[in-house]
C-alpha positions in Angstrom: -67.6 -53.5 79.6 -68.0 -50.6 82.1 -71.5 -49.0 81.9 -72.1 -45.6 83.2 -75.0 -43.1 83.0 -72.7 -40.7 81.2 -69.1 -39.7 81.0 -68.1 -37.8 84.1 -67.3 -34.1 83.9 -63.8 -34.6 84.9 -63.1 -36.7 81.8 -64.8 -34.1 79.7 -62.5 -31.4 81.0 -59.5 -33.5 80.1 -60.7 -34.2 76.5 -59.0 -32.6 73.6 -60.5 -31.3 70.3 -59.3 -32.3 66.9 -61.0 -30.8 63.8 -64.0 -30.0 65.9 -64.3 -33.6 67.2 -63.9 -34.5 70.9 -61.1 -37.0 71.4 -61.3 -38.7 74.8 -58.5 -40.5 76.6 -59.0 -44.3 76.5 -59.7 -44.6 80.2 -62.9 -42.5 79.9 -64.6 -44.6 77.2 -68.1 -45.4 78.6 -71.5 -46.3 77.5 -74.9 -45.3 79.0 -76.8 -47.7 81.1 -80.1 -46.9 79.2 -80.4 -46.4 75.5 -81.5 -43.1 73.9 -84.8 -44.4 72.5 -85.4 -41.3 70.3 -82.0 -41.4 68.6 -81.9 -42.8 65.1 -78.5 -44.5 64.6 -76.4 -44.4 61.5 -75.9 -47.3 59.2 -72.5 -48.9 59.0 -73.3 -51.4 56.3 -71.0 -49.7 53.7 -67.9 -50.1 55.9 -65.7 -53.0 54.9 -63.1 -55.1 56.6 -64.8 -54.7 60.0 -63.9 -56.9 63.0 -67.5 -56.8 64.1 -70.9 -56.9 62.3 -72.1 -53.5 61.1 -75.4 -54.0 62.9 -73.6 -54.2 66.2 -72.4 -50.6 65.7 -75.9 -49.4 64.9 -77.3 -51.1 68.0 -74.6 -49.9 70.2 -74.8 -46.3 69.0 -78.0 -45.7 71.1 -75.9 -46.3 74.2 -73.3 -43.6 73.5 -73.1 -40.7 75.9 -75.4 -37.8 74.9 -72.4 -35.6 73.8 -71.4 -38.3 71.3 -74.7 -38.7 69.6 -74.3 -35.5 67.5 -70.8 -36.3 66.4 -69.9 -37.5 62.9 -70.3 -41.1 62.0 -66.6 -41.6 61.8 -66.1 -40.3 65.3 -68.8 -42.5 66.7 -67.5 -45.5 64.9 -64.0 -45.0 66.2 -65.3 -44.5 69.8 -67.4 -47.7 69.6 -64.6 -49.7 67.9 -62.1 -48.7 70.6 -64.5 -50.0 73.3 -65.2 -53.2 71.5 -61.5 -53.8 70.8 -60.7 -53.2 74.4 -63.1 -55.8 75.7 -63.1 -58.4 73.0 -60.6 -61.2 73.0 -58.0 -61.7 70.3 -59.3 -65.2 69.8 -62.8 -64.0 69.1 -61.6 -61.5 66.5 -59.4 -64.2 64.8 -62.4 -66.6 64.6 -64.6 -63.9 63.1 -62.0 -63.1 60.5 -61.5 -66.8 59.6 -65.2 -67.3 59.3 -65.4 -64.3 57.1 -62.8 -65.7 54.8 -64.5 -69.1 54.8 -67.8 -67.5 53.8 -66.1 -65.5 51.0 -64.6 -68.7 49.5 -68.1 -70.2 49.2 -69.8 -67.1 47.8 -67.0 -66.6 45.3 -67.5 -70.2 43.9 -71.1 -71.2 44.4 -73.6 -70.4 41.6 -77.1 -69.8 43.0 -80.0 -71.5 41.4 -82.6 -68.9 42.3 -81.0 -65.4 42.5 -84.3 -63.8 43.4 -84.0 -65.5 46.8 -81.1 -63.4 47.7 -83.0 -60.1 48.0 -85.9 -59.5 50.4 -89.0 -58.9 48.2 -91.7 -59.1 50.9 -94.7 -59.9 48.6 -92.8 -62.9 47.1 -91.6 -64.2 50.4 -94.4 -63.5 52.9 -98.1 -64.0 53.0 -100.2 -60.8 52.7 -101.8 -61.0 56.1 -98.4 -61.2 57.8 -97.0 -58.2 55.8 -100.1 -56.1 56.7 -99.9 -57.0 60.4 -96.3 -55.9 60.6 -96.9 -52.7 58.6 -99.7 -51.8 61.0 -97.2 -52.4 63.7 -99.5 -52.7 66.8 -99.9 -55.5 69.3 -103.5 -55.8 68.1 -102.5 -56.3 64.5 -99.9 -58.9 65.5 -102.3 -60.8 67.6 -104.9 -60.8 64.8 -102.8 -63.2 62.8 -101.4 -65.2 65.7 -102.2 -68.0 68.1 -100.6 -68.1 71.5 -101.2 -71.7 72.8 -99.1 -71.0 75.9 -97.6 -67.7 77.1 -94.5 -66.8 75.0 -95.1 -69.1 72.1 -96.6 -67.5 69.0 -97.6 -69.3 65.8 -98.8 -67.8 62.6 -98.8 -68.3 58.8 -95.7 -66.6 57.3 -94.1 -67.9 54.1 -95.5 -68.1 50.6 -95.6 -71.7 49.3 -93.6 -70.7 46.2 -90.8 -69.3 48.4 -90.7 -72.4 50.4 -90.3 -74.5 47.3 -87.5 -72.3 45.9 -85.6 -72.2 49.2 -85.8 -76.0 49.4 -84.4 -76.4 45.8 -81.7 -73.8 46.5 -80.5 -75.8 49.6 -80.5 -79.0 47.5 -78.5 -77.2 44.8 -76.0 -76.0 47.5 -75.7 -79.5 48.9 -75.0 -80.9 45.4 -72.3 -78.3 45.0 -70.7 -79.2 48.3 -70.7 -82.9 47.3 -69.3 -82.3 43.8 -66.6 -80.0 45.0 -65.9 -81.9 48.2 -66.0 -78.6 50.0 -66.1 -79.1 53.7 -68.8 -76.9 55.2 -69.8 -76.0 58.8 -73.2 -77.5 59.9 -75.7 -75.2 61.6 -74.9 -76.2 65.2 -73.4 -78.9 67.4 -76.7 -80.8 67.6 -77.6 -81.1 63.8 -75.4 -83.2 61.5 -77.5 -82.3 58.5 -78.6 -78.9 57.1 -76.8 -75.8 55.9 -76.0 -72.3 57.2 -77.8 -70.0 54.8 -75.7 -67.0 55.7 -72.6 -68.8 54.5 -73.7 -69.0 50.9 -75.1 -65.5 50.4 -78.4 -65.2 52.2 -77.2 -63.2 55.1 -78.4 -59.8 53.7 -81.9 -61.1 53.0 -82.2 -62.7 56.4 -80.9 -59.5 58.0 -83.7 -57.6 56.3 -86.2 -60.2 57.4 -85.1 -59.8 61.0 -84.9 -56.0 61.0 -88.1 -55.3 59.1 -90.4 -58.1 60.3 -89.1 -60.1 63.3 -87.8 -57.2 65.4 -91.0 -55.2 65.3 -92.9 -58.2 66.7 -90.1 -59.0 69.2 -90.1 -55.4 70.4 -93.8 -55.9 71.5 -93.7 -59.5 72.8 -90.1 -60.0 74.0 -88.8 -56.6 75.2 -87.2 -58.0 78.4 -84.8 -60.2 76.4 -83.6 -57.6 74.0 -86.4 -57.9 71.5 -86.1 -54.2 70.5 -82.3 -54.4 70.0 -81.9 -57.5 67.8 -78.8 -56.7 65.8 -77.4 -60.0 64.4 -78.6 -63.5 63.4 -77.7 -67.0 62.6 -79.8 -68.3 59.8 -79.9 -72.0 58.7 -82.0 -74.9 57.6 -82.2 -78.3 59.4 -83.2 -81.6 57.8 -85.0 -84.4 59.5 -85.9 -87.9 58.2 -84.8 -91.5 58.3 -81.6 -90.8 56.5 -81.1 -87.4 58.2 -81.3 -86.1 61.7 -84.2 -88.1 63.3 -84.9 -86.0 66.4 -83.5 -83.1 68.4 -82.8 -83.4 72.2 -84.0 -81.1 74.9 -82.1 -77.7 74.7 -82.2 -73.9 74.6 -81.1 -71.9 71.6 -78.1 -69.5 71.4 -80.5 -66.6 70.7 -82.7 -64.1 72.3 -85.5 -64.7 69.9 -86.0 -67.8 67.6 -88.0 -68.0 64.4 -88.8 -71.5 63.3 -90.7 -72.0 60.0 -91.5 -75.4 58.4 -90.6 -75.3 54.7 -92.4 -78.5 54.0 -92.1 -81.9 52.3 -94.2 -84.9 53.3 -93.6 -86.2 56.8 -95.2 -87.5 60.0 -94.0 -87.0 63.6 -91.4 -84.4 64.4 -93.5 -82.4 66.8 -91.8 -79.6 68.8 -92.2 -79.8 72.6 -91.8 -76.8 74.9 -91.1 -76.9 78.6 -90.8 -73.3 80.0 -88.4 -70.4 79.9 -85.2 -70.7 82.0 -82.0 -68.8 82.7 -78.6 -70.5 82.8 -78.9 -71.2 86.6 -82.3 -72.9 86.2 -82.1 -74.6 82.8 -82.4 -78.1 84.3 -85.2 -77.4 86.8 -88.5 -79.1 86.8 -91.3 -78.3 84.3 -94.6 -77.0 85.6 -97.8 -78.4 84.1 -98.8 -75.0 82.6 -95.5 -74.9 80.7 -96.1 -78.0 78.6 -96.8 -77.7 74.9 -96.5 -80.0 72.0 -96.7 -78.3 68.5 -97.2 -80.0 65.1 -95.4 -78.3 62.2 -97.4 -77.0 59.3 -95.6 -76.0 56.0 -95.3 -72.2 55.7 -96.3 -71.6 59.4 -93.9 -70.1 61.9 -93.2 -70.5 65.6 -91.7 -67.5 67.4 -90.3 -67.9 70.9 -87.6 -66.8 73.3 -84.3 -68.6 72.7 -84.2 -69.6 76.4 -87.6 -71.4 76.0 -86.6 -75.0 76.6 -87.7 -77.3 73.7 -86.8 -80.2 71.5 -88.1 -82.1 68.5 -89.7 -85.6 68.6 -88.6 -88.2 66.0 -89.7 -87.8 62.4 -91.3 -91.2 61.9 -91.7 -91.1 58.1 -90.8 -88.9 55.1 -88.6 -85.8 55.5 -89.0 -82.4 57.1 -87.0 -79.2 56.4 -87.2 -76.1 58.7 -85.8 -72.6 58.4 -84.4 -71.3 61.7 -83.3 -67.7 62.4 -81.6 -67.2 65.7 -81.9 -63.5 66.4 -79.5 -62.0 68.9 -79.0 -58.7 70.7 -75.4 -57.8 71.6 -76.7 -55.1 73.9 -78.8 -57.5 75.9 -76.0 -60.0 76.2 -73.7 -57.3 77.6 -76.2 -56.0 80.1 -77.0 -59.6 81.2 -73.5 -59.9 82.6 -74.5 -57.4 85.3 -77.8 -59.0 86.2 -78.0 -61.0 89.5 -81.3 -62.6 88.6 -83.6 -62.8 85.6 -87.1 -62.5 87.1 -88.3 -60.4 84.2 -88.2 -63.5 81.9 -87.1 -66.7 83.7 -90.1 -68.5 85.2 -88.0 -70.2 87.9 -86.5 -66.8 89.0 -90.0 -65.4 89.1 -91.2 -68.3 91.3 -88.2 -67.9 93.6 -88.8 -64.1 93.9 -92.4 -64.7 94.8 -91.4 -67.3 97.4 -88.9 -64.8 99.0 -91.6 -62.2 99.1 -94.1 -64.6 100.7 -91.5 -65.5 103.4 -90.7 -61.9 104.0 -94.4 -61.0 104.3 -95.0 -63.9 106.7 -92.0 -62.9 108.8 -93.2 -59.3 109.0 -96.7 -60.4 110.0 -95.3 -62.7 112.7 -93.2 -59.9 114.1 -96.2 -57.5 114.1 -98.3 -60.1 115.9 -95.5 -60.6 118.4 -95.3 -56.9 119.1 -99.1 -56.6 119.5 -99.0 -59.5 122.0 -96.2 -57.9 124.0 -98.2 -54.6 124.1 -101.3 -56.3 125.3 -99.6 -58.1 128.1 
């Protein structure tokens, strides 16, 4: 996707007006490099049969040229859709449509056990201290309820015990329905053979609200360099570990910008998370530094929040069973901008180390040249 500071004047001169709206020729469709932070985007949730998630349009709107921001929602929507259609592949749109139809078949037939789960009522879902910290919306308020055992890993109490119990029973009810109807479902990811995608049986709107109202404000403060302030979509699911379920999870990174991982409970031992530093694609297999090592033991109701590119895994659950809620939060804007980045020193620890090493070499070379010149002058 071509990114420009604004649409050039020549293209403006060639644009036509229809019913007061500017209609631009396709070749001139551009986005700004930097978002308009003061602009409040429209909501596109009421539009149906979209090829892309409504949140993508809301997030992308801040990157429209200044002349477009005051246009009607319909004009802005068509402008953004034309850009997305131009650069998205037909296969991607086909997969999106098929998944949408698959999800609709489930929602049309599955009968929820706890319908109150499907709306986001904060006092019933979240512990009071967490709600207050997010409403105060300052770094100090967030840190007042959190621990940061190593840089970039934040742990805190989050979910009400009753909500955890209800979500566990809802997942069990869904699994029974899958078994009884022999409906073939998609599992959360390629690494987990057990668990369920919560978005697929009706919890997408609730998790969207959780991300928008609670995860994004925190991510804006702690993870701005990986799109924390522009999170606009998610993948929400539960994973199940135990002797008759997935036992462990190998070393990996998530397909997310920010990951929320909350233990829902049950009796278990083992299953610790281990973290080994943040890496970009280029450096994902590089060595771990001693200061990057962390082992974390799950506590029911407590959350771990981290960058998706923070390398981690889960040790074997040695007894009992453990169920965790995962929300992979994504930023379409960050992913698009990342295509144009040559290095990731703002967040990849290895890129930072390489940058410092280059700076040290450059400083040493400059110093050596200066000493050489001083020596020549003296002689």
